C-alpha positions as CSV (number, residue, x, y, z in Angstrom):
1,M,0.0,0.0,0.0
2,T,1.4,3.4,-1.0
3,E,0.9,5.8,1.8
4,F,0.4,9.0,-0.1
5,R,-1.2,7.8,-3.3
6,S,-4.5,9.4,-4.4
7,R,-7.6,7.7,-3.1
8,F,-9.8,9.5,-5.5
9,R,-10.3,6.8,-8.1
10,T,-11.4,6.4,-11.7
11,L,-11.0,2.7,-12.2
12,V,-13.8,0.5,-10.8
13,D,-12.9,-2.9,-12.1
14,G,-10.3,-3.6,-9.4
15,S,-7.4,-3.6,-11.8
16,D,-5.5,-0.9,-9.8
17,A,-6.5,-2.4,-6.4
18,P,-3.9,-3.4,-3.7
19,S,-2.3,-6.7,-4.5
20,D,-2.9,-8.2,-1.1
21,A,-6.8,-7.8,-1.3
22,D,-8.8,-10.8,-2.3
23,H,-12.3,-9.1,-2.6
24,H,-13.6,-5.7,-3.6
25,I,-16.8,-4.4,-2.0
26,F,-18.6,-1.5,-3.6
27,I,-20.8,0.8,-1.5
28,G,-22.8,3.4,-3.4
29,P,-23.6,5.6,-5.1
30,Q,-27.0,4.0,-4.6
31,H,-27.0,2.0,-1.4
32,P,-29.4,1.3,1.5
33,W,-26.9,2.7,4.0
34,A,-26.2,6.0,2.3
35,E,-28.4,8.9,1.6
36,E,-25.5,10.7,0.0
37,P,-24.3,9.6,-3.5
38,A,-20.7,8.5,-3.3
39,H,-19.0,5.3,-4.5
40,F,-16.7,3.7,-1.9
41,I,-14.4,0.9,-3.2
42,I,-13.4,-1.2,-0.2
43,H,-10.6,-3.7,-0.8
44,V,-10.7,-6.5,1.8
45,K,-8.8,-9.6,2.8
46,G,-11.1,-11.9,4.7
47,E,-13.2,-9.7,6.9
48,R,-10.5,-7.0,7.3
49,V,-10.2,-3.9,5.1
50,V,-6.9,-3.6,3.4
51,E,-7.6,-0.2,1.8
52,A,-10.5,1.9,0.7
53,D,-11.0,4.4,-2.2
54,I,-13.7,6.7,-3.3
55,R,-15.3,8.2,-6.4
56,I,-17.4,11.3,-6.1
57,G,-19.2,13.5,-8.6
58,F,-22.6,11.9,-8.8
59,N,-24.6,15.0,-7.7
60,L,-23.4,18.0,-9.7
61,R,-26.1,20.7,-9.5
62,G,-24.4,23.7,-11.1
63,L,-25.1,26.0,-8.2
64,E,-22.0,28.1,-8.6
65,K,-22.7,28.6,-12.3
66,A,-26.3,29.5,-11.5
67,M,-25.1,32.2,-9.1
68,E,-23.4,34.1,-12.0
69,A,-26.8,34.7,-13.6
70,K,-28.5,36.1,-10.5
71,T,-28.0,39.3,-8.6
72,W,-26.1,39.6,-5.3
73,R,-29.4,39.9,-3.5
74,Q,-31.1,37.0,-5.3
75,N,-28.1,34.8,-4.4
76,T,-28.8,35.4,-0.8
77,M,-31.7,33.0,-1.1
78,L,-29.9,30.6,-3.5
79,I,-26.7,30.0,-1.5
80,P,-28.5,28.3,1.5
81,R,-29.5,25.5,-1.0
82,A,-25.8,24.5,-1.2
83,C,-26.7,22.2,1.7
84,G,-30.0,21.6,3.5
85,I,-28.7,20.9,7.0
86,C,-25.9,23.6,6.8
87,S,-27.9,26.3,5.0
88,A,-27.3,29.1,7.6
89,V,-23.5,28.8,7.6
90,H,-23.3,29.0,3.8
91,Q,-25.6,32.0,3.9
92,N,-23.5,33.6,6.6
93,I,-20.2,33.3,4.7
94,Y,-21.9,34.6,1.6
95,V,-23.3,37.8,3.2
96,R,-20.0,38.5,4.9
97,I,-18.2,38.3,1.6
98,V,-20.8,40.8,0.1
99,D,-20.4,43.0,3.2
100,R,-16.7,43.2,2.7
101,L,-16.9,43.8,-1.1
102,A,-19.6,46.4,-0.6
103,G,-17.5,48.2,2.0
104,V,-20.1,47.9,4.8
105,E,-18.4,45.3,6.9
106,D,-17.6,47.7,9.8
107,Q,-21.2,49.1,9.7
108,I,-23.0,45.9,10.7
109,S,-24.5,46.4,14.2
110,E,-23.7,44.1,17.1
111,R,-27.4,43.2,17.3
112,A,-27.5,42.0,13.7
113,K,-24.3,39.9,14.4
114,L,-25.9,38.4,17.5
115,I,-28.9,37.3,15.5
116,R,-26.7,35.8,12.8
117,M,-24.8,33.9,15.5
118,F,-28.1,32.6,17.0
119,S,-29.0,31.2,13.6
120,L,-25.6,29.6,13.2
121,E,-25.5,27.9,16.7
122,A,-29.1,26.7,16.5
123,E,-28.2,25.1,13.2
124,R,-25.1,23.4,14.8
125,V,-27.3,22.0,17.6
126,H,-29.9,20.4,15.3
127,S,-27.2,19.2,12.9
128,H,-25.2,17.5,15.6
129,I,-28.3,15.9,17.2
130,L,-29.5,14.6,13.8
131,W,-26.0,13.2,13.1
132,Y,-25.5,11.2,16.3
133,G,-29.1,9.9,16.1
134,I,-28.3,8.5,12.6
135,L,-25.0,7.1,13.9
136,A,-26.8,5.2,16.7
137,H,-29.1,3.8,14.0
138,D,-26.1,2.7,11.9
139,A,-24.7,1.0,15.1
140,G,-28.0,-0.9,15.6
141,F,-29.2,1.2,18.5
142,D,-32.5,2.6,17.1
143,T,-33.8,3.6,20.6
144,M,-31.2,6.4,20.6
145,L,-32.2,7.5,17.2
146,H,-35.8,7.9,18.3
147,I,-34.9,9.6,21.6
148,S,-32.5,12.1,20.1
149,W,-34.7,13.0,17.2
150,R,-37.7,13.5,19.5
151,D,-35.6,15.9,21.6
152,R,-34.3,17.7,18.5
153,E,-37.7,19.0,17.9
154,M,-37.2,21.5,20.7
155,I,-34.5,23.4,18.7
156,M,-36.5,23.0,15.5
157,D,-39.4,24.7,17.2
158,I,-37.2,27.6,18.2
159,V,-35.8,28.0,14.7
160,E,-39.3,27.9,13.3
161,D,-40.5,30.4,15.8
162,I,-37.8,33.0,15.0
163,S,-37.6,32.5,11.3
164,G,-40.8,30.9,10.0
165,N,-38.8,27.9,8.7
166,R,-37.6,24.7,10.4
167,V,-34.5,23.8,8.5
168,N,-33.7,26.9,6.3
169,P,-34.1,30.0,8.5
170,A,-32.6,32.4,5.9
171,L,-32.4,35.2,8.4
172,M,-29.3,36.9,7.0
173,L,-28.9,39.5,4.3
174,P,-26.0,41.5,3.0
175,G,-25.8,44.4,5.4
176,G,-27.4,42.6,8.4
177,V,-30.5,40.5,9.0
178,K,-34.0,40.6,7.7
179,R,-35.8,40.4,11.1
180,D,-35.4,40.8,14.8
181,I,-35.8,38.3,17.6
182,P,-38.4,40.1,19.8
183,K,-38.7,39.7,23.6
184,E,-41.7,37.3,23.5
185,K,-39.8,34.9,21.2
186,R,-36.7,35.1,23.4
187,D,-38.9,34.3,26.4
188,R,-40.4,31.3,24.6
189,A,-36.9,30.0,23.6
190,R,-35.2,30.1,27.1
191,P,-37.2,27.2,28.8
192,L,-36.8,25.1,25.7
193,L,-33.0,25.6,25.7
194,D,-32.8,24.7,29.4
195,E,-34.8,21.5,28.8
196,L,-32.7,20.6,25.8
197,V,-29.5,20.9,27.8
198,K,-30.8,18.2,30.2
199,K,-31.8,16.0,27.2
200,V,-28.4,16.3,25.6
201,E,-26.6,15.5,28.9
202,Y,-28.7,12.3,29.0
203,H,-27.8,11.5,25.4
204,K,-24.1,11.8,26.4
205,K,-24.7,9.4,29.4
206,V,-26.2,6.8,27.0
207,F,-23.3,7.0,24.6
208,T,-20.7,6.7,27.4
209,E,-22.4,4.2,29.7
210,E,-24.6,2.0,27.5
211,I,-22.2,-0.9,26.8
212,S,-24.0,-2.1,23.6
213,I,-23.5,1.1,21.7
214,R,-20.1,2.0,23.4
215,N,-18.6,-1.3,22.2
216,R,-19.6,-0.4,18.6
217,L,-17.8,2.9,18.7
218,E,-14.9,2.7,21.1
219,N,-11.5,1.7,19.5
220,V,-13.2,1.6,16.1
221,G,-11.8,3.5,13.2
222,V,-9.0,5.1,15.1
223,L,-7.4,8.1,13.4
224,T,-4.2,9.0,15.4
225,K,-3.1,12.5,15.8
226,E,-0.1,11.8,13.5
227,D,-2.4,10.4,10.8
228,A,-4.7,13.3,11.3
229,K,-1.9,15.8,10.6
230,K,-1.1,13.9,7.4
231,T,-4.7,13.7,6.1
232,T,-5.7,17.2,7.4
233,P,-9.3,16.6,8.5
234,N,-11.3,19.6,9.7
235,G,-14.2,20.1,12.1
236,P,-15.3,17.4,14.6
237,T,-13.3,14.8,12.6
238,G,-10.1,16.5,13.3
239,R,-11.0,17.6,16.9
240,G,-11.8,14.0,17.7
241,S,-8.1,13.1,16.9
242,G,-6.5,15.8,19.0
243,L,-6.4,18.7,16.5
244,P,-7.7,21.7,18.5
245,F,-8.7,23.8,15.4
246,D,-12.0,25.6,15.2
247,V,-12.5,28.6,12.8
248,R,-14.6,30.4,15.5
249,K,-11.5,30.4,17.8
250,S,-8.6,30.6,15.3
251,Y,-10.2,33.2,13.0
252,P,-13.1,34.7,14.9
253,Y,-16.0,36.3,12.9
254,E,-19.2,38.0,13.9
255,L,-18.9,38.2,17.8
256,Y,-17.5,34.8,18.6
257,D,-14.6,36.4,20.4
258,K,-17.0,38.4,22.6
259,I,-18.9,35.4,24.2
260,D,-17.7,32.7,26.5
261,W,-17.4,29.2,25.1
262,N,-14.9,26.3,25.2
263,L,-13.2,24.6,22.3
264,V,-13.9,20.9,22.5
265,Y,-11.5,18.2,21.4
266,Y,-10.5,14.6,22.3
267,N,-7.3,12.7,21.8
268,E,-8.5,9.1,21.4
269,G,-9.2,9.4,17.7
270,D,-11.9,6.7,17.5
271,I,-15.6,7.0,16.5
272,L,-16.6,7.4,20.2
273,A,-14.3,10.5,20.5
274,T,-15.8,12.0,17.4
275,T,-19.2,11.4,18.8
276,L,-18.4,13.0,22.1
277,V,-16.9,16.0,20.4
278,R,-20.3,16.7,18.7
279,I,-22.3,16.1,21.9
280,D,-20.1,18.4,23.9
281,E,-20.2,21.0,21.1
282,T,-24.0,20.8,21.2
283,L,-23.9,21.6,24.9
284,E,-21.5,24.5,24.3
285,S,-23.8,25.8,21.5
286,L,-26.8,25.7,23.8
287,Q,-24.9,27.8,26.4
288,M,-24.0,30.2,23.6
289,L,-27.6,30.5,22.5
290,K,-28.6,31.5,26.0
291,Q,-25.8,34.0,26.2
292,I,-26.9,35.5,22.9
293,L,-30.5,35.8,24.1
294,D,-29.2,37.6,27.3
295,Q,-27.1,40.0,25.2
296,L,-30.0,40.8,22.9
297,E,-31.8,42.3,26.0
298,T,-29.3,45.2,26.1
299,T,-27.7,45.3,22.7
300,Q,-29.2,47.8,20.3
301,G,-28.5,48.7,16.7
302,E,-29.9,48.8,13.2
303,L,-30.8,45.4,11.7
304,L,-29.9,46.2,8.1
305,V,-27.4,48.5,6.4
306,R,-28.4,49.5,2.8
307,I,-26.2,48.2,0.1
308,K,-26.2,49.4,-3.5
309,P,-27.2,46.7,-6.1
310,R,-23.9,47.0,-8.0
311,I,-20.8,45.8,-6.1
312,A,-17.4,47.4,-6.9
313,E,-14.7,45.2,-8.5
314,G,-12.9,43.1,-6.0
315,K,-12.5,39.6,-4.6
316,Y,-12.6,38.1,-1.2
317,M,-12.3,34.7,0.5
318,T,-13.5,33.9,4.0
319,R,-14.5,30.9,6.1
320,A,-16.7,29.8,8.9
321,E,-17.1,26.7,11.2
322,A,-19.9,24.7,9.8
323,P,-21.3,21.8,11.8
324,R,-19.2,19.4,9.7
325,G,-16.0,21.6,9.7
326,E,-14.3,24.4,7.9
327,D,-16.4,25.9,5.1
328,L,-14.7,28.3,2.6
329,H,-16.2,30.6,0.0
330,Y,-14.5,32.8,-2.6
331,G,-16.3,35.5,-4.4
332,I,-15.3,37.8,-7.3
333,A,-17.2,41.0,-8.1
334,N,-16.8,42.8,-11.5
335,G,-18.7,46.1,-10.8
336,T,-22.1,44.8,-11.9
337,D,-25.1,43.6,-9.9
338,K,-24.0,39.9,-10.4
339,P,-20.9,38.0,-9.2
340,E,-18.4,37.2,-11.9
341,R,-17.4,34.0,-10.1
342,Y,-18.2,32.2,-6.9
343,K,-16.5,29.1,-5.4
344,I,-17.4,26.9,-2.4
345,R,-15.2,24.4,-0.7
346,S,-17.4,22.5,1.7
347,P,-16.1,20.6,4.8
348,S,-16.8,17.1,3.6
349,L,-14.2,17.3,0.8
350,G,-11.5,18.0,3.4
351,N,-12.5,15.0,5.6
352,I,-12.6,12.2,2.9
353,D,-8.9,11.2,3.1
354,A,-9.0,11.0,6.9
355,T,-12.1,8.8,6.8
356,L,-10.6,6.5,4.2
357,K,-7.5,6.2,6.5
358,R,-9.8,5.2,9.4
359,M,-10.9,2.2,7.4
360,D,-7.5,0.6,7.0
361,G,-7.3,-2.7,9.0
362,E,-10.9,-2.4,10.3
363,Y,-13.7,-5.0,10.0
364,I,-16.0,-4.7,7.1
365,A,-18.9,-4.7,9.6
366,D,-17.7,-1.4,11.0
367,M,-17.8,0.4,7.7
368,P,-21.3,2.0,8.3
369,V,-20.2,3.8,11.5
370,I,-16.8,4.8,10.1
371,L,-18.4,6.2,6.9
372,R,-20.9,8.0,9.0
373,S,-18.2,9.5,11.3
374,Y,-17.5,12.5,9.2
375,D,-21.1,13.3,8.5
376,P,-20.8,13.1,4.7
377,C,-22.6,15.6,2.5
378,F,-22.0,15.5,-1.2
379,S,-24.7,17.8,-2.4
380,C,-22.4,20.6,-1.3
381,T,-19.2,18.8,-2.4
382,N,-19.7,17.7,-6.0
383,R,-19.4,20.5,-8.6
384,V,-16.4,19.9,-10.9
385,M,-17.2,18.9,-14.5
386,I,-15.4,19.9,-17.7
387,I,-17.5,20.5,-20.8
388,N,-16.1,21.1,-24.3
389,D,-18.1,24.0,-25.6
390,K,-17.5,23.1,-29.2
391,T,-18.4,19.4,-29.1
392,G,-20.5,19.2,-26.0
393,E,-18.3,16.4,-24.6
394,K,-18.4,16.1,-20.8
395,L,-15.5,14.9,-18.8
396,I,-15.2,14.2,-15.0
397,I,-11.6,13.6,-14.0
398,N,-9.8,12.9,-10.7
399,Q,-7.4,15.1,-8.8
400,D,-4.2,13.7,-10.3
401,E,-5.4,13.9,-13.9
402,F,-6.7,17.5,-13.3
403,A,-3.2,18.5,-12.1
404,R,-1.4,16.9,-15.0
405,K,-3.7,18.6,-17.6
406,A,-3.3,22.0,-15.9
407,I,0.5,21.7,-15.9
408,K,0.6,20.7,-19.6
409,A,-1.8,23.5,-20.6
410,K,0.4,26.1,-18.9
411,K,3.7,24.6,-20.2
412,Y,2.7,24.3,-23.8
413,N,0.2,27.2,-23.9
414,R,-2.6,25.0,-25.2
415,P,-6.3,24.6,-24.2
416,F,-6.9,22.6,-21.0
417,F,-9.4,20.2,-22.7
């Protein structure tokens, strides 16, 4: 096995598989386990995994190209569709890019920033609870799935109350937010948050003390800190392996440096550690939500700063900590009311190599929980396709081939295709 070879594959017939594997098991892109369309190629010897590879690109939706045909304001409602469960964080990065390009970044009021943060942390809570409920299902512990999803309804009720929507709050706009969180809604949210803290503490007790589920997660899919540094995972995947990196701490945005919260990480590197990172982060987010509600009692300011439809020429890249990890956006303005180019690098892409490394040497029966460990989302990952505008030919290529073509195109001054 070559330690640093690309695991993004193009061959599916097993001809380039490791020589010591005697069987090849294919999971996806259509599979009962996976809601997300990815093709995992698992090379096994007996019941142990020798190595695993992946093919992605089955869910190209052309969202970035669609943004070029819409105005900056219209894209505010399009960008959350990059990912259903992470809609608020994609919208937050987008509006902060527009704020910077429009020159109003320093004019956003603290009240508007607090409301943005409330939406972000509420999303983190319901995303994490959804994830560890599904993980319990994959581990054969459906009772935890039903308990956690029942309790998740409390945060969903809060999101619906303040925004009108359950999953896609869409509260943010370039220049601020579209609506306030009035006192009566803050008062309704507080008892629900207090009750949900108790529920999540119980969830943690189940995962750590119920032996039937703990045995399915502990010492399974171990990603050591050294391997994590090589494969560079982000978000809870990295923090479960001892990498204490969180965009909210390392590169604070909005008002994350003005409220009290703790960065959560574990050193064990197994699936249980990754799970506990998310449960503890849920508790931290719930405490942050209560702090935000308290600060809204005394913090005043305009909710929205007016921005002209046309954005001056410029470009800007920024990031945020999505529930799955580091989410990066890059926008280019050309002086019109539409972006010239917009690019998204979602967290799941950065966690694939680390997850494939987790599989090495593990039992095939543990693949569902290992694959679930990084909370895969390919609707916000797949978006690279090359189309010959003369012939209409479409080409999907892997990372190595893309690099080779780019080098040759530059060296010989010839078209990429």
